[in-house]
SETOR-895158 format. One record per residue: x, y, z of N, C-alpha, C in turn; residue in three letters. Coordinates in steps of 0.1 Angstrom, whole numbers. Layout:
// SETOR-895158
   n.xx   n.yy   n.zz  ca.xx  ca.yy  ca.zz   c.xx   c.yy   c.zz  type
      X      Y      Z      X      Y      Z      X      Y      Z   ala
...
//
This chain:
// SETOR-895158
   n.xx   n.yy   n.zz  ca.xx  ca.yy  ca.zz   c.xx   c.yy   c.zz  type
      0   -497     99      5   -487     93     12   -492     84   met
     23   -501     84     33   -507     74     30   -512     57   gly
     14   -517     60      8   -522     49      7   -511     42   ile
     -3   -503     47     -8   -487     38      6   -479     37   leu
     16   -480     41     28   -473     36     32   -476     23   lys
     32   -491     27     32   -506     15     29   -499     -2   asp
     15   -494      3      4   -492     -8      6   -478    -10   ala
     12   -468     -5     11   -457     -7     24   -456    -13   val
     33   -466    -14     45   -466    -23     46   -472    -32   ser
     34   -479    -35     31   -482    -47     24   -474    -58   leu
     13   -466    -53      5   -458    -62     16   -441    -61   leu
     23   -439    -54     32   -431    -54     48   -436    -58   leu
     55   -433    -68     70   -437    -68     78   -428    -58   pro
     84   -436    -57     93   -427    -46    105   -417    -52   pro
    107   -407    -44    112   -395    -50    124   -394    -42   val
    133   -384    -50    149   -386    -45    144   -370    -34   cys
    152   -374    -22    153   -369    -10    159   -356    -17   ser
    169   -354    -26    179   -343    -25    170   -335    -36   val
    173   -341    -48    167   -333    -65    150   -340    -72   cys
    146   -343    -59    132   -344    -65    123   -351    -80   gly
    139   -361    -85    133   -368    -94    131   -382    -86   lys
    121   -392    -98    119   -397    -93    131   -412    -89   leu
    130   -423    -85    139   -431    -78    137   -440    -77   ala
    149   -453    -82    144   -464    -83    148   -474    -70   asp
    141   -479    -64    140   -484    -50    154   -492    -48   thr
    154   -501    -59    168   -508    -62    181   -502    -55   ser
    179   -490    -58    196   -479    -56    192   -477    -42   asp
    182   -476    -34    184   -471    -20    182   -486    -10   arg
    181   -498    -12    186   -509     -5    195   -517    -10   met
    202   -509    -21    216   -513    -27    224   -508    -16   lys
    225   -492    -14    230   -479     -3    227   -483     11   met
    217   -489     11    213   -495     27    211   -476     36   lys
    202   -475     29    195   -455     33    191   -454     44   leu
    192   -449     56    190   -448     64    173   -439     64   pro
    160   -448     77    151   -441     76    143   -441     63   gly
    136   -430     62    133   -430     45    137   -423     37   asp
    150   -419     37    160   -413     29    157   -422     15   leu
    157   -415      1    155   -419    -10    169   -410    -22   val
    178   -419    -20    185   -410    -35    182   -417    -45   leu
    186   -406    -55    184   -413    -75    201   -415    -77   cys
    198   -427    -90    213   -426    -90    221   -415    -95   phe
    215   -407   -102    220   -395   -106    223   -388    -92   asp
    222   -388    -85    227   -381    -73    240   -386    -65   cys
    233   -399    -66    243   -412    -59    253   -405    -65   leu
    256   -404    -82    268   -406    -86    277   -394    -86   ser
    268   -382    -79    272   -370    -84    287   -373    -70   arg
    281   -381    -61    292   -382    -46    308   -386    -53   met
    316   -377    -61    329   -383    -62    335   -374    -54   val
    343   -380    -40    354   -372    -31    366   -368    -41   pro
    372   -355    -35    387   -356    -40    397   -364    -40   glu
    406   -364    -45    420   -372    -48    421   -373    -32   asp
    432   -384    -30    430   -386    -12    443   -376    -11   lys
    454   -371    -16    465   -360    -20    456   -343    -20   asp
    441   -344    -22    434   -327    -16    427   -332    -13   arg
    426   -343      0    415   -342     10    421   -330     24   arg
    432   -328     23    441   -320     34    446   -303     34   trp
    440   -296     41    443   -281     38    446   -274     48   leu
    451   -267     48    451   -259     63    440   -249     65   leu
    438   -253     80    424   -247     84    416   -229     79   cys
    428   -222     82    425   -213     74    430   -209     59   leu
    417   -204     52    419   -201     39    431   -186     37   ser
    433   -181     45    437   -170     49    449   -169     63   asn
    454   -172     63    467   -171     72    473   -162     76   pro
    475   -156     90    475   -145     91    489   -148    104   tyr
    494   -133    105    506   -131    114    501   -132    126   ile
    510   -141    138    503   -143    152    494   -154    153   gly
    487   -165    143    482   -173    146    485   -185    160   asp
    479   -187    171    480   -189    175    486   -211    174   pro
    479   -209    163    475   -225    159    478   -224    145   ile
    491   -221    136    488   -219    125    489   -231    110   pro
    494   -241    119    492   -251    113    482   -263    112   ser
    467   -260    119    455   -265    125    451   -271    111   met
    453   -283    109    449   -293     98    430   -294     94   pro
    430   -289     82    416   -292     79    413   -309     68   leu
    403   -319     70    402   -325     62    387   -325     61   tyr
    388   -325     45    377   -319     34    381   -331     23   met
    370   -341     24    369   -346     12    358   -342     -1   pro
    349   -338      0    345   -331     -9    338   -320    -17   phe
    339   -316    -24    334   -298    -25    323   -297    -24   arg
    321   -284    -19    307   -280    -21    299   -274    -32   tyr
    296   -284    -36    287   -282    -53    277   -292    -53   glu
    273   -291    -68    268   -305    -71    254   -307    -58   gly
    258   -321    -61    249   -327    -47    250   -323    -34   phe
    260   -321    -30    265   -316    -17    262   -306    -13   phe
    259   -291    -23    253   -284    -21    238   -285    -20   lys
    233   -289    -31    215   -292    -31    214   -306    -16   asp
    222   -313     -8    223   -322      3    219   -315     17   ala
    234   -306     15    230   -295     29    222   -287     32   ile
    215   -281     18    205   -275     20    192   -278     26   ala
    192   -293     20    176   -299     22    179   -303     35   ser
    192   -310     43    195   -313     61    192   -296     66   val
    198   -283     63    193   -272     71    181   -269     68   lys
    176   -271     57    162   -259     53    148   -272     53   phe
    153   -282     46    143   -290     53    139   -298     60   lys
    151   -300     72    152   -308     82    153   -323     80   lys
    159   -328     71    160   -340     68    175   -349     79   asp
    167   -351     93    175   -359     94    182   -375     89   arg
    174   -377     82    180   -393     77    193   -386     64   asp
    190   -376     61    199   -372     45    215   -371     62   leu
    214   -364     68    223   -363     81    232   -372     81   ala
    226   -378     88    225   -394     91    237   -402     78   val
    227   -399     68    238   -407     55    253   -397     53   phe
    248   -389     52    260   -382     50    273   -378     59   leu
    267   -383     73    281   -386     89    285   -397     82   gly
    280   -408     78    279   -422     74    292   -422     65   ser
    287   -414     56    299   -413     44    308   -402     46   val
    310   -396     54    324   -390     58    331   -395     67   leu
    321   -406     78    332   -413     84    340   -425     81   gly
    336   -432     70    343   -442     58    350   -433     56   lys
    349   -422     46    360   -419     41    372   -415     53   leu
    369   -408     63    380   -408     74    389   -422     82   ala
    380   -430     79    383   -442     81    396   -451     76   gln
    389   -448     59    397   -449     53    412   -446     48   glu
    411   -436     53    422   -423     56    429   -423     65   asp
    426   -433     80    434   -433     89    434   -419     95   asn
    422   -417    102    423   -404    106    420   -410    120   ile
    429   -402    132    425   -411    145    428   -396    155   thr
    424   -396    164    420   -390    177    418   -394    188   gly
    412   -387    200    408   -393    211    393   -387    214   asp
    389   -375    209    376   -370    213    373   -366    195   ile
    361   -366    197    354   -359    185    344   -349    189   ile
    348   -339    185    337   -324    193    328   -316    181   val
    314   -317    181    309   -313    172    308   -294    169   pro
    309   -288    162    307   -274    165    292   -275    169   ile
    288   -264    180    276   -267    183    266   -258    177   pro
    253   -255    178    246   -247    170    240   -236    184   leu
    235   -223    177    231   -217    190    216   -221    192   ser
    215   -217    204    197   -224    209    187   -218    197   his
    187   -209    190    177   -206    180    177   -217    170   glu
    189   -220    163    191   -225    155    187   -242    157   arg
    188   -245    166    190   -259    171    170   -260    175   gln
    167   -250    179    156   -249    186    144   -254    170   lys
    143   -241    156    142   -242    145    145   -255    141   gln
    158   -259    136    158   -277    131    154   -282    139   arg
    155   -282    149    152   -298    155    163   -304    163   gly
    179   -304    152    187   -307    158    198   -299    156   phe
    211   -304    154    222   -300    150    230   -313    140   asn
    228   -309    128    234   -316    118    250   -317    119   gln
    261   -309    129    270   -310    130    270   -324    139   ala
    268   -327    150    264   -335    161    258   -352    154   leu
    254   -350    149    248   -361    134    257   -366    132   ile
    267   -354    124    276   -362    116    285   -365    123   ile
    290   -361    134    299   -366    145    301   -380    147   ala
    285   -382    157    278   -393    164    280   -404    146   gln
    281   -401    135    280   -413    123    294   -417    125   glu
    304   -401    125    314   -407    123    323   -413    135   met
    314   -415    146    322   -421    159    322   -436    158   ser
    306   -437    150    305   -451    147    315   -465    139   lys
    319   -454    129    332   -459    120    349   -455    127   lys
    350   -447    135    363   -443    136    365   -449    151   leu
    353   -452    161    355   -459    172    364   -446    181   his
    359   -432    181    359   -428    189    346   -416    194   ile
    349   -414    209    337   -411    214    333   -398    209   pro
    324   -388    214    320   -378    210    314   -374    222   val
    318   -360    221    316   -358    233    311   -339    229   ala
    297   -339    231    284   -327    226    287   -318    236   lys
    292   -318    246    290   -310    257    307   -300    262   asp
    312   -305    258    329   -296    260    328   -283    250   ile
    323   -281    236    324   -262    235    310   -265    238   leu
    311   -252    242    292   -244    249    294   -229    237   ile
    284   -222    232    284   -215    227    281   -201    236   arg
    289   -191    229    289   -183    247    281   -170    241   thr
    281   -168    226    268   -162    221    265   -163    204   arg
    250   -159    203    245   -161    192    251   -149    177   asp
    257   -157    166    264   -151    155    256   -154    144   thr
    259   -145    132    253   -143    125    257   -157    116   leu
    249   -162    105    253   -165     97    269   -163     91   arg
    278   -175     88    289   -173     82    288   -169     69   gln
    277   -174     60    272   -177     43    268   -159     40   ser
    262   -157     50    258   -141     49    269   -129     51   glu
    279   -132     53    292   -126     51    301   -122     44   leu
    306   -117     34    318   -115     26    327   -117     26   lys
    330   -105     34    348   -104     40    351   -115     49   met
    364   -120     44    372   -122     55    373   -121     73   asp
    373   -114     67    376   -104     81    366   -100     91   glu
    352    -96     83    338   -102     87    337   -114     93   ser
    339   -121     89    339   -135     94    343   -140    107   arg
    356   -135    108    368   -143    117    362   -129    134   ala
    357   -115    129    350   -111    139    338   -116    143   ser
    333   -120    134    316   -127    142    320   -139    150   asn
    331   -148    146    331   -159    151    342   -156    166   met
    344   -146    167    355   -141    177    350   -146    191   lys
    352   -151    198    347   -158    214    332   -160    216   asp
    332   -170    204    315   -174    201    322   -188    206   ala
    325   -196    215    330   -210    221    336   -205    229   phe
    337   -216    240    339   -218    255    342   -232    257   ala
    350   -238    262    352   -251    269    343   -256    287   val
    332   -261    284    326   -260    296    339   -265    306   ala
    329   -259    320    342   -258    332    344   -275    336   pro
    332   -282    333    337   -292    342    342   -311    331   asp
    353   -303    323    356   -307    309    373   -305    313   trp
    381   -318    316    397   -313    313    402   -323    302   asp
    408   -312    289    411   -323    279    426   -322    276   ile
    436   -319    290    447   -318    286    453   -331    280   ser
    462   -325    272    466   -339    263    459   -344    255   gly
    447   -339    250    439   -351    241    441   -343    227   ser
    438   -354    215    438   -350    205    426   -351    200   arg
    419   -341    195    401   -337    196    402   -333    180   ile
    392   -334    170    390   -335    162    371   -331    160   leu
    374   -318    153    365   -306    153    352   -311    142   ile
    346   -308    146    335   -316    133    317   -306    126   val
    323   -301    116    314   -298    110    307   -298     94   asp
    298   -298     90    292   -297     76    300   -293     64   asp
    303   -278     66    307   -274     55    317   -262     60   val
    326   -256     53    339   -250     52    340   -242     43   val
    344   -229     48    350   -215     37    362   -212     42   thr
    358   -200     47    368   -198     52    380   -203     66   thr
    373   -211     69    375   -223     83    378   -214     93   gly
    371   -202     98    369   -191    109    364   -199    118   his
    351   -204    118    344   -209    127    350   -221    138   thr
    360   -233    123    368   -245    130    380   -238    137   leu
    385   -228    135    396   -221    139    397   -214    151   his
    380   -211    152    382   -201    164    378   -216    174   glu
    373   -227    173    376   -237    182    381   -243    186   ala
    393   -243    174    404   -250    179    413   -238    185   gly
    411   -228    186    417   -219    196    412   -215    206   glu
    402   -220    212    396   -227    223    400   -233    230   val
    400   -250    223    402   -266    230    414   -261    232   leu
    426   -253    222    439   -256    228    444   -249    234   thr
    439   -235    240    443   -231    251    439   -237    261   arg
    423   -246    267    423   -255    272    428   -262    277   ala
    441   -270    269    447   -281    269    447   -293    257   gly
    439   -288    252    445   -299    238    456   -300    237   ala
    461   -311    229    475   -316    225    474   -311    213   leu
    461   -318    203    461   -312    186    450   -309    186   ser
    445   -304    176    434   -298    169    431   -302    153   val
    424   -308    148    420   -310    135    404   -308    129   ala
    402   -298    119    390   -301    115    389   -310    107   gly
    371   -317    103    370   -325     98    352   -321     93   ile
    356   -317     82    344   -313     72    339   -321     64   val
    329   -323     59    323   -329     49    328   -321     37   leu
    325   -311     34    328   -305     16    327   -290     29   cys
    330   -284     14    337   -266     14    338   -264      4   gly
    340   -249      3    343   -238     -8    358   -236     -7   asn
    366   -238    -12    380   -234     -7    389   -233    -19   arg
    382   -220    -32    381   -217    -41    391   -205    -40   tyr
    402   -208    -32    412   -193    -27    425   -198    -30   val
    435   -189    -27    448   -193    -24    459   -203    -19   lys
    451   -204     -6    454   -219      0    450   -230     -1   asn
    440   -230    -10    436   -247    -15    449   -255    -20   asp
    467   -258    -18    472   -261    -19    471   -275     -7   asp
    471   -284     -7    473   -294      0    486   -296      8   pro
    487   -301     17    499   -304     25    510   -313     16   phe
//
C-alpha cells in the first residue's frame, strides 16, 4: 500500500490542503505536518500572529451592565481572515481532521510561549447533530493538541450541550447571538470544579457569546477563573483594545 501511495504521489504532485495549489513536499517535511496534510509555502507564509500585546482581549465584544464575569479574558493570536478563514472552512466543511490537529499544535505552541497556565482545558462541545455530520469536534482536537504543549489535562465531558443552537455565524445581531447561546450548556453532575482555573477552547470567536456562556456556567459551578482560548476571530469592534 505504501509503494502504491508513493507511486501515485509521483504521478500526481501534492496540492495544498487549504488553497488547492501545488505544494512543495519539502515544506511539508520541514513543518512535520500530521497525517496526509499538505500546505504550500504561500499558505504557511500567511500564518502571521498578532503582536503579543494584541492577543489578549475581553471575551465579550459588547460588555453589558450586570455581567457576572465582566473581566473574562480572551486569548486570540490570529485574525479570522486569509489563511485561517480558509483553513477553518476546510476543517468544518471538508472534514479535514489533520488540519485541525495542525492548527491545535500551532495554538498550543503560541500559548506555551505566552506562558498561559490553568488547571483544566475544556473544549466547547458540538451539538450531537453537527458532531455526527462532521465526525469530530474540532474544538476538542485543538484542545488535545494544546494539552500536549501546555501539559494541562483536557476534560471533554465537563461541559455538556443542553440544547441545539443555530450557527452563530448565521445570526447578525449581537442580541440574537446572546439569546441563541443562553442556557445552551451545563456542567456534568459528576464533576467538581471548585477552585479550578479553566481554559475554555474553541476554534473561532466573533462576539464572544459562546465562550462567555460557557464561562458563566463554569463560574456558577465553582470555577476560580475562566478564560477563553481560540485560534482566531473577528474582532473589528469597539472593544478590540488589548488589556
